[in-house]
N, C-alpha and C positions, 0 to 999 in steps of 0.2 A: 563643597561646591559640586554641582551636577556636571558630568562630563559634557563637553561641547557636542559630541557626536555619540549619543547613547546607542547601545547595540540595538539593532532593529530586528523585528521578527520577519522571517522570510517564509513566504507561502510556498509549500512544497506539494501543492495539490494541482491536479489537472483541471482546467476549466471545462465544465460540462456545457455542451450545446448539441444541436442536432447533427453536427458533423463529427462528434466525438467517436473515435474508433473503438469498436467493441470486439470482444472475443468472437471468433467465427461461430456462427449459429445462434449467438445471443441476440435478443431484440435490441434494436437501436434506440437511441434517445429520441423521444417525441415530446416536445413542449407545445402545448396547445392553448391558445387564448380562449378563455371561457367568457370573460367580460372585458370590454375595452372602452376606455374613455372616449376614444375617437369615434366610436360607434354610438355614443350617447349614454353609456353606462356611467355610474357615479365613481367607479373605481376600476383599476386593472386587476384581473385575476386569471391565473394560468394553472393548468394541470401538467404533470410530468409523468411519463411512463418510461421505465427502463429496468434492466436487470439490477439486482442489488450488488452486483460485482462489476459495475461500470466505472471507468475512470479510476481515481484513487479510492481504494476501498479496503475494508477489513474483512478477512475471512474468519468466520467463527468455526469452532469444531463441528457444529451442526452441518456445515457445508459438505463434510465427508463422512459424518457419523450420524446415523438416524437419531440416536439418543444423546448426541453431543450438546454442549452448552450453546445456546443461541446468543446472538449478538447483544441482546439487551441484558445479558448477564456477564458481560466482560468485566473483569476487575478494573475499576477506574484508576487505581494507583499505577497500573501498567501504562496508562495512556498519557500521563503527565509526569515529567521528570527528566533526568539526564539521559542522553542517548549518545552512543558512539557511531559516527559515520566513517566507514572505510571505503576506499576506492579500490576496485579490483581490476588490474590491468589484464589485457588480452581479450580475446573474443570467444574463447571456448567455454564450455560449461564450468561452473564453479565447483571444484572438487575439494576433497579433504586436503590435498596437497596445496591448493590455492590458499585455504584458510591457514595452513601451517606456516605459510610465508608472511602472514599478516600479524600485526600486533593487536590482537583482540583482547581487550582488558576485562575487567570484572563487572562492567556495567550490565544490567539485566536487559537493556534495550539496545538493539543493533540495527543499523540501516546500511544496506549494501548498495553502493553506487557502481553500476556496471557500464554506463555510458552507451548502451546498445539498444535501449528500448524506451517504453513509455510514450514517446512522442514520435511515431513513425512518420516519414515524409509523405506528402501528397495524400494524406488521409487514408493510408493503407495500413492494414495490420502487418506488423513486422514479425514474421515467423522465425527470424534469426536472433531473437532476443536471448539473453543469457539467463540461465537458471541454475539452481544448485542441485547436486546429486544427493541421493539418499544418504551416502556416507558423510557428505558435508553436513547434511541435516542432523545426523546423529551426533556429529561433533558439537553442534549448537546445543543439542540436548544435554550433552555432557558438560558444556560450559554453563548450564543452567540459565540460558537466555529465556526471558519471558515474553519478549515481543521482538519480532524481526520484520524489517521492511525492505523492499526492493523496488527499483525503478522499472523493472520489467512488468509486463501485464500479468505474469504469473511467476511464482517462485519455482514451479516445476515446468517440465517441457510440455509442448503441445500434444505429444503422443500420449497414449493411454497410461504409460508408466509415470505420468505426472502425478498420479495418485499416490505413488510410493512416498515421495518427499512430503506431500501434504499430510499423509497418514502419520509419518514419523514425527513431524512437528506438532500437529494438532493433538495427537494422542498423548504427547508429553506435556500438554498444556501451554505450548508456545503459540501465541496468536500471531497472525500473518497480515502484514500490510503490503498491498500490491499496487502498482501503477503510480508510484510517486514521481514527481517532477523535481529532479535533483540538479537541474541545469545551473542553478545559482548556489549550489552547496558544495563546499570543499571538505575534504576529510578533517575530522577532529571531533571534539566534544561539543554538544549542543544541549540546550533546553528544548524539550518537546512538549507540544500540546497537540493531541490527536483525539478528537471526539467523534465517534460514529453516531448516526441517527439511532434512536432507541426504538427498534422495531421488534415487537413481540414475536418470539419464535423465529426470528430472522436468521438465515444462514450466512448473512453478511450484511454490510451496509456501506454506503458512501461516507467518506470522511473528509474533513478539512484539517490539514496538517500544517502546522507552522513550527519553524525552528529558529532558535536564537543562539548565536555563538556564545559559549561560556568563556 
């Protein structure tokens, strides 16, 4: 018999529109009607303009390394499969000590729920989001994580030393998901489907992420 209430997929992506909050200095989202039925056209057609790192997105190594892999070359087996979601209490940066207090298993995919970011109030960029330190990033390298996601707009701080943790992870072959909406997600093990747009030579790409409790 099929279960009465089958496990449902949960969308963990931020909805994109022209009010989507973007990284300071990045271009905003512009959705422009090109053809409209109400104006006599036979169909509706729109164009969109935005940074490849808008909303929920994947950072490719090329984002920080000139000769790094581009987003169209991401290993697909990283993007579909089991993932561990951990919740990180507190409001300070995520340090090595923070991770040592968590029960991070052997899964190659890890999502960090910080509860501080992703969806800032009143359409403003939240500069107080949580991020991980380079030492914490090195711990993920040693754990042989292949994909790490976070609900913050970036896995590193807004200051220039944000590059340090990105370099640490991407240079080790860890792909980075940023800007997740984890408001409906509790800690535990999930099935993950996360597919970025296939953009040739792209340094990143928007993604649609869905999770299902295992």
